C-alpha positions as CSV (number, residue, x, y, z in Angstrom):
1,X,31.6,-63.2,16.6
2,X,31.7,-60.8,19.6
3,X,28.8,-58.5,20.2
4,X,29.2,-55.1,18.6
5,X,28.8,-51.7,20.2
6,X,27.3,-50.3,17.0
7,X,24.0,-51.4,15.4
8,X,24.2,-52.7,11.8
9,X,21.2,-50.6,10.9
10,X,23.2,-47.5,11.6
11,X,25.9,-48.7,9.1
12,X,23.3,-49.1,6.4
13,X,22.1,-45.6,7.1
14,X,25.6,-44.1,7.0
15,X,26.3,-45.7,3.7
16,X,23.0,-44.6,2.2
17,X,23.5,-41.1,3.5
18,X,26.9,-41.1,1.7
19,X,25.1,-41.7,-1.5
20,X,25.0,-45.5,-2.0
21,X,22.1,-46.7,-4.0
22,X,22.3,-50.2,-2.6
23,X,24.2,-51.5,0.4
24,X,25.4,-55.1,0.8
25,X,25.4,-56.9,4.1
26,X,29.1,-57.4,3.7
27,X,29.8,-53.7,3.3
28,X,27.8,-52.7,6.3
29,X,29.6,-55.3,8.4
30,X,33.0,-54.1,7.2
31,X,32.1,-50.5,7.9
32,X,31.1,-51.5,11.4
33,X,34.3,-53.5,12.0
34,X,36.4,-50.6,10.7
35,X,34.6,-47.9,12.8
36,X,35.0,-50.1,15.9
37,X,38.7,-50.6,15.2
38,X,39.3,-46.8,14.8
39,X,37.1,-45.9,17.8
40,X,39.1,-48.4,19.9
41,X,42.4,-46.9,18.9
42,X,41.2,-43.4,19.5
43,X,39.7,-44.3,22.9
44,X,43.0,-46.0,24.0
45,X,44.9,-42.9,22.9
46,X,42.6,-40.6,24.8
47,X,43.0,-42.7,28.0
48,X,46.8,-42.5,27.5
49,X,46.5,-38.7,27.1
50,X,44.5,-38.4,30.3
51,X,47.1,-40.5,32.1
52,X,49.9,-38.3,30.9
53,X,48.1,-35.4,32.4
54,X,47.8,-37.3,35.7
55,X,44.0,-37.5,35.3
56,X,41.7,-40.5,35.5
57,X,38.9,-38.7,33.7
58,X,39.1,-38.6,29.9
59,X,38.0,-35.2,28.6
60,X,36.9,-34.1,25.2
61,X,40.4,-32.5,24.7
62,X,42.0,-35.9,25.1
63,X,39.7,-37.4,22.5
64,X,40.5,-34.6,20.0
65,X,44.2,-35.0,20.6
66,X,44.0,-38.7,20.2
67,X,42.0,-38.3,17.0
68,X,44.7,-36.1,15.5
69,X,47.4,-38.6,16.4
70,X,45.5,-41.7,15.3
71,X,46.7,-43.2,12.0
72,X,44.4,-45.4,9.9
């Protein structure tokens, strides 16, 4: 398995904060996988938005636009 950008402890914390009484290892791993997949899609969209604007720098506006256009 490839190294993750997000720590597994954070996933437990997010699930607990959402109201889970108990969190399985499988659910924390699945949340991490899903968040990474969504983040990757949004990041690629943001890079594309910056490219359309003839910029090499990705700005917050690009990320916001990419988020609105990203479909889960």
